[in-house]
C-alpha positions in Angstrom: -2.8 -32.1 39.2 -5.7 -29.9 38.2 -7.4 -30.7 34.9 -9.2 -27.4 34.8 -9.6 -25.8 31.4 -10.0 -22.1 30.9 -11.1 -20.1 27.8 -9.4 -16.7 27.1 -11.4 -14.4 24.8 -9.7 -12.9 21.7 -11.5 -9.6 21.0 -11.1 -7.2 18.1 -8.6 -4.6 19.4 -8.9 -0.8 19.0 -8.1 -0.1 15.3 -7.5 3.6 15.5 -9.4 6.8 15.7 -12.8 6.7 13.9 -12.4 3.1 13.0 -15.1 1.0 14.6 -15.4 -2.2 12.5 -13.3 -4.5 10.4 -13.7 -7.6 8.3 -12.0 -10.9 9.0 -9.8 -11.2 5.9 -8.1 -14.5 6.8 -7.6 -17.0 9.6 -3.9 -17.6 9.6 -4.3 -20.5 12.1 -6.9 -23.2 11.8 -9.6 -24.0 14.3 -8.3 -26.5 16.9 -4.6 -25.6 16.2 -2.2 -24.9 19.1 -0.9 -21.4 19.2 1.6 -19.3 21.1 1.0 -15.7 22.5 3.0 -14.1 19.7 1.5 -16.1 16.8 -0.5 -14.2 14.3 -3.8 -16.0 14.1 -5.9 -13.7 11.9 -5.8 -10.7 9.5 -8.3 -8.0 10.0 -9.1 -5.6 7.2 -10.4 -2.1 7.9 -11.3 0.6 5.4 -7.8 1.9 5.7 -5.3 -0.9 6.2 -4.8 -4.6 7.2 -4.1 -5.4 10.8 -2.4 -8.6 12.1 -4.0 -10.1 15.2 -1.7 -12.1 17.6 -3.2 -14.8 19.9 -2.1 -13.1 23.1 -2.0 -16.5 25.0 -0.8 -20.1 24.6 -3.4 -22.8 24.0 -5.7 -24.2 21.4 -7.5 -21.8 19.1 -11.3 -22.0 18.8 -12.7 -19.8 16.0 -16.0 -18.0 16.9 -16.4 -15.7 13.8 -15.8 -17.0 10.3 -13.6 -15.5 7.6 -15.4 -12.7 5.7 -17.6 -11.6 8.7 -17.7 -8.0 9.6 -17.0 -7.4 13.3 -16.9 -4.4 15.7 -14.2 -3.3 18.0 -14.5 -5.4 21.2 -16.3 -8.4 19.5 -14.9 -11.8 20.5 -13.8 -13.5 17.3 -12.0 -16.5 18.9 -11.1 -18.1 22.2 -7.9 -19.7 23.4 -8.4 -22.9 25.4 -5.8 -23.2 28.2 -5.2 -26.0 30.8 -3.9 -29.5 31.4 -2.8 -31.2 28.2 -2.6 -28.0 26.2 0.9 -27.6 24.8 2.6 -24.3 26.0 4.5 -24.1 22.7 2.4 -24.9 19.5 3.7 -27.4 16.9 4.5 -26.1 13.5 1.4 -25.8 11.3 1.0 -28.2 8.4 -0.1 -26.2 5.3 -1.8 -22.8 5.2 -4.8 -22.3 7.4 -6.1 -19.6 5.1 -6.6 -22.1 2.3 -8.9 -24.3 4.4 -12.6 -23.5 5.1 -13.6 -22.2 8.5 -14.7 -25.3 10.4 -17.1 -25.3 13.3 -15.7 -25.1 16.8 -14.5 -28.6 17.7 -12.3 -30.3 20.3 -8.6 -29.8 19.9 -6.7 -32.5 18.0 -4.5 -34.7 20.3 -0.8 -33.7 20.3 1.6 -36.1 18.6 3.2 -38.6 20.9 6.7 -37.9 19.5 8.0 -34.4 18.7 10.3 -34.4 15.7 12.8 -31.7 15.1 11.8 -29.4 12.3 14.1 -27.8 9.7 14.8 -24.1 10.1 12.4 -23.2 7.2 9.5 -24.8 9.1 10.2 -23.5 12.6 10.0 -19.8 11.5 7.1 -17.6 12.5 3.9 -18.1 10.5 3.7 -16.3 7.1 1.1 -13.7 6.2 -1.1 -14.9 3.3 0.4 -12.6 0.8 4.0 -13.7 1.8 3.0 -17.4 1.8 1.5 -17.1 -1.7 4.6 -15.3 -3.1 6.9 -17.9 -1.5 4.8 -20.8 -2.8 4.4 -19.4 -6.4 8.1 -18.9 -6.8 9.1 -22.2 -5.0 11.3 -20.5 -2.4 12.5 -21.7 1.0 11.5 -19.0 3.5 14.2 -20.3 5.9 16.8 -18.9 3.5 15.4 -15.4 3.5 16.4 -12.9 6.2 13.2 -11.5 8.0 13.0 -7.8 8.9 9.4 -7.6 10.1 8.4 -7.1 13.7 9.0 -10.1 15.9 11.3 -11.6 13.3 8.5 -12.1 10.8 9.1 -12.4 7.1 7.6 -9.6 5.0 6.7 -9.4 1.4 9.4 -6.9 0.9 12.0 -9.4 2.3 10.9 -12.0 -0.3 11.0 -9.5 -3.2 14.4 -8.2 -2.2 15.7 -11.8 -1.9 14.4 -12.5 -5.4 15.9 -9.4 -6.9 19.3 -10.1 -5.3 19.3 -13.6 -6.8 17.6 -12.7 -10.1 14.7 -15.1 -9.3 12.0 -14.5 -12.0 8.9 -13.3 -10.2 5.6 -15.1 -10.6 4.0 -11.6 -10.5 5.6 -10.7 -13.8 3.2 -10.6 -16.9 2.5 -14.0 -18.4 1.2 -15.0 -21.8 -2.6 -15.1 -21.8 -3.9 -18.6 -21.1 -6.9 -20.3 -22.7 -10.1 -20.2 -20.7 -10.6 -23.5 -18.8 -13.5 -24.4 -21.0 -11.4 -24.1 -24.2 -8.7 -26.3 -22.6 -11.2 -29.1 -22.3 -12.1 -28.7 -18.6 -15.4 -27.8 -17.0 -15.8 -24.1 -16.2 -18.5 -21.7 -15.0 -19.1 -18.4 -16.8 -18.1 -16.2 -13.9 -16.2 -16.0 -10.6 -17.7 -14.1 -7.7 -15.3 -12.5 -5.2 -16.4 -10.6 -2.1 -15.4 -6.9 -2.2 -12.9 -5.8 0.4 -13.5 -3.1 3.0 -10.8 -1.0 1.4 -12.3 -1.3 -2.0 -15.7 -0.3 -0.6 -14.2 2.8 0.9 -12.3 3.7 -2.3 -15.5 3.4 -4.3 -17.6 5.5 -1.8 -15.0 8.3 -1.6 -14.6 8.5 -5.4 -18.3 8.9 -5.8 -18.5 11.4 -2.9 -15.7 13.4 -4.6 -17.6 13.6 -7.9 -20.8 14.6 -6.1 -19.3 17.2 -3.7 -16.8 19.1 -5.8 -16.8 20.8 -9.2 -13.9 18.8 -10.7 -12.2 20.2 -13.7 -8.8 19.2 -15.3 -6.1 21.1 -17.1 -3.2 19.6 -19.0 0.3 20.4 -20.1 3.4 18.6 -21.3 6.9 18.6 -20.0 10.2 18.1 -21.8 12.0 15.8 -19.3 15.4 16.1 -21.0 17.0 18.3 -18.4 15.7 16.3 -15.4 16.7 13.0 -17.0 20.2 14.3 -17.7 20.6 15.7 -14.2 19.3 12.4 -12.7 21.7 10.3 -14.8 24.7 12.5 -13.9 24.2 12.3 -10.1 22.1 9.2 -9.5 25.0 6.9 -8.5 26.6 9.5 -6.2 23.1 10.4 -4.7 22.4 6.7 -3.9 25.9 6.2 -2.3 25.5 9.4 -0.2 21.9 8.9 1.0 21.3 5.2 0.6 18.2 5.7 -1.4 17.4 5.9 -5.1 16.9 9.1 -7.0 13.6 8.9 -8.7 11.4 11.4 -10.6 8.9 11.9 -7.8 11.2 14.0 -5.7 11.8 16.4 -8.6 8.0 16.7 -9.0 7.5 17.1 -5.3 10.0 19.9 -5.1 8.5 21.6 -8.1 5.0 21.3 -6.7 6.0 22.8 -3.3 7.7 25.7 -5.1 4.6 26.3 -7.3 2.4 26.3 -4.1 4.3 29.4 -2.9 3.2 31.2 -6.1 -0.4 29.9 -6.2 -1.3 29.1 -2.5 -5.0 28.5 -3.3 -4.0 25.1 -4.8 -3.0 23.9 -1.3 -6.2 25.4 0.4 -9.5 23.7 1.3 -13.1 24.7 1.4 -14.8 24.3 4.8 -18.3 25.5 5.2 -18.2 29.1 4.1 -14.5 29.6 4.7 -11.3 29.0 2.6 -8.7 27.4 4.8 -5.1 28.0 3.6 -2.6 25.4 4.6 0.8 26.8 5.7 2.7 23.6 4.8 2.4 20.9 2.1 1.5 17.5 3.4 2.0 15.6 0.2 -0.2 12.5 -0.5 1.6 9.9 -2.8 -0.7 7.4 -4.4 0.6 3.8 -3.9 -0.8 0.8 -5.7 -1.2 -2.3 -3.4 -2.7 -5.7 -3.8 -5.8 -4.4 -2.0 -6.2 -1.2 -3.9 -4.9 2.4 -4.1 -3.6 3.8 -0.8 -2.4 7.4 -0.3 0.1 7.8 2.5 1.2 11.3 3.4 4.7 12.8 3.3 4.6 15.4 6.1 6.0 18.8 5.6 7.2 18.0 2.1 7.9 21.7 1.6 10.6 21.5 4.3 12.3 18.3 3.1 15.3 17.8 0.9 15.1 15.6 -2.2 16.9 12.8 -0.3 14.4 13.1 2.6 11.5 13.0 0.2 12.8 9.9 -1.5 13.5 8.2 1.8 10.0 9.0 3.2 8.2 7.9 0.0 10.1 4.6 0.0 9.3 4.0 3.6 5.6 4.7 3.3 5.2 2.8 0.0 6.9 -0.3 1.6 4.6 -0.1 4.6 1.5 0.3 2.4 2.3 -2.7 0.3 3.1 -4.8 3.3 -0.2 -3.8 4.9 1.5 -2.1 7.9 0.5 1.5 7.1 -1.2 3.3 10.1 -4.2 5.6 10.0 -1.9 8.5 11.2 0.3 7.9 8.1 -2.8 8.2 5.8 -4.5 11.3 7.2 -3.9 15.0 6.9 -2.8 15.4 3.3 -3.2 18.7 1.5 -2.2 17.8 -2.0 -1.7 14.5 -3.9 0.5 13.2 -6.6 -0.4 10.1 -8.5 1.8 8.4 -11.1 0.0 6.3 -13.7 3.1 6.4 -15.9 4.7 3.5 -14.0 1.9 1.3 -15.5 2.2 2.8 -19.0 -0.6 5.4 -18.8 -0.1 8.2 -21.3 -3.0 10.4 -20.3 -5.6 10.6 -17.5 -8.0 12.9 -15.5 -7.5 12.1 -11.8 -10.2 12.4 -9.2 -9.8 14.6 -6.1 -8.9 13.0 -2.8 -11.3 14.9 -0.5 -11.1 17.3 1.3 -8.1 18.3 -0.9 -8.7 20.7 -3.7 -6.2 19.5 -6.3 -4.3 16.4 -7.5 -1.4 16.2 -9.9 -1.2 13.2 -12.3 2.1 12.1 -13.9 2.3 9.9 -16.9 4.6 7.8 -19.1 7.7 9.5 -20.5 7.6 8.9 -24.2 9.9 10.2 -27.0 8.0 12.4 -29.4 8.7 14.8 -32.2 8.4 18.4 -31.0 9.4 21.8 -32.3 12.3 23.6 -30.5 13.7 26.8 -32.0 11.8 26.1 -35.2 13.5 22.7 -35.5 11.8 19.3 -35.3 13.6 17.3 -32.6 13.0 14.1 -30.6 12.5 14.7 -26.9 11.4 12.6 -23.9 8.0 14.2 -23.2 5.5 13.7 -20.3 1.9 14.7 -20.2 0.8 16.0 -16.8 -2.8 16.7 -15.6 -4.1 18.8 -12.7 -7.6 18.1 -11.5 -9.0 20.8 -9.2 -12.1 21.9 -7.4 -13.5 24.7 -9.6 -15.6 26.0 -6.7 -12.4 27.2 -5.0 -9.7 27.4 -7.8 -10.1 29.4 -11.0 -8.8 28.1 -14.3 -6.1 30.8 -14.5 -4.8 29.8 -11.1 -4.7 26.1 -12.0 -3.0 26.8 -15.4 -0.4 29.1 -13.7 0.3 26.4 -11.1 0.9 23.7 -13.8 3.0 26.0 -15.9 5.2 26.8 -12.9 5.8 23.0 -12.4 6.6 22.6 -16.1 9.1 25.5 -16.1 10.8 24.3 -13.0 11.3 20.8 -14.4 12.5 22.0 -17.8 15.1 24.1 -15.9 15.8 22.1 -12.8 18.5 24.4 -11.3 15.6 26.7 -10.4 14.5 24.1 -7.8 17.8 24.6 -6.0 17.8 28.4 -6.3 14.1 28.7 -5.6 13.5 31.2 -8.4 
């Protein structure tokens, strides 16, 4: 029998158009650990999204590039050792590889003499770091959670859905502020240094570029949300049963925005060199907060979609963004953006443009306030809205008209159906 060992290179794959480099965010498998071809061994982080990297071959993993290193497409970051004595099917990992330091390349550990049967919760596919952390923090058995990810992998959404169904209190919920370690009688340094992610670097660069390349101005208004809230409450249950998706406020705003674009098309235009490029359709960017930063996936042809289709697409894209599965194609080509700081309690803000777009609409917290209606002081659920726009292209009168159109449509929502 031949004892020949072979090494199979594990290169950085193509990461999409215009993406040439990535950072090794995590090694899911440890150096010297046996892996199978479908096992995810590493997470790569680009300036757009996170990418899971499978081993592609059975054997023993030898890490070449350490966690945190920046690598280019085609770079070899690990090698899989194959040959006599190398198990075709890897044993279950003990502990999380991502929590251990990256060791130097070493000989594979000998396989155990006796293979013991593992319980179902330990024989499942390896967990992504964010999923593993959520499971550990909430003391859950992943074997009891139904996976829906590719290849039967457990996703963060699967865990959150499981917790919601069984009313498990989430570790992600706000907690009472703890005393600093020093005050609690333990030794502590004055600061903690964390390496910035590729995504955060890109967000920072693009925000600064937006400030330097456009004349950003903001205009504000307030909307009485009484009519929308009453309509939503009346039909929400039937809507959910009919379309299998919740009825939120974003679809109302999306429809109002698309209707207002027909009146003020310059809002959906872009400035390229010495030309104004009018977009014939609204490709709506929806800002989504994730663990790694703000991501803006795009709802294509939002002006052609029903409210149910808009809600379904927003839910799909937001889930993919939070699970790190969003693709570059799903992030590009937006013509207008909506961002909703109200879900975090924001009452007022001035959003920054998402280049090359010329406008962005910010929604805020709905709060009951005393307002004057027909010369009477009444209590109404009010929302401040802000429109930031590129003043090089859009005049103040056009921006105000656009925002007033949105306000009038939402305060009289049947207009959205009649398109008047």
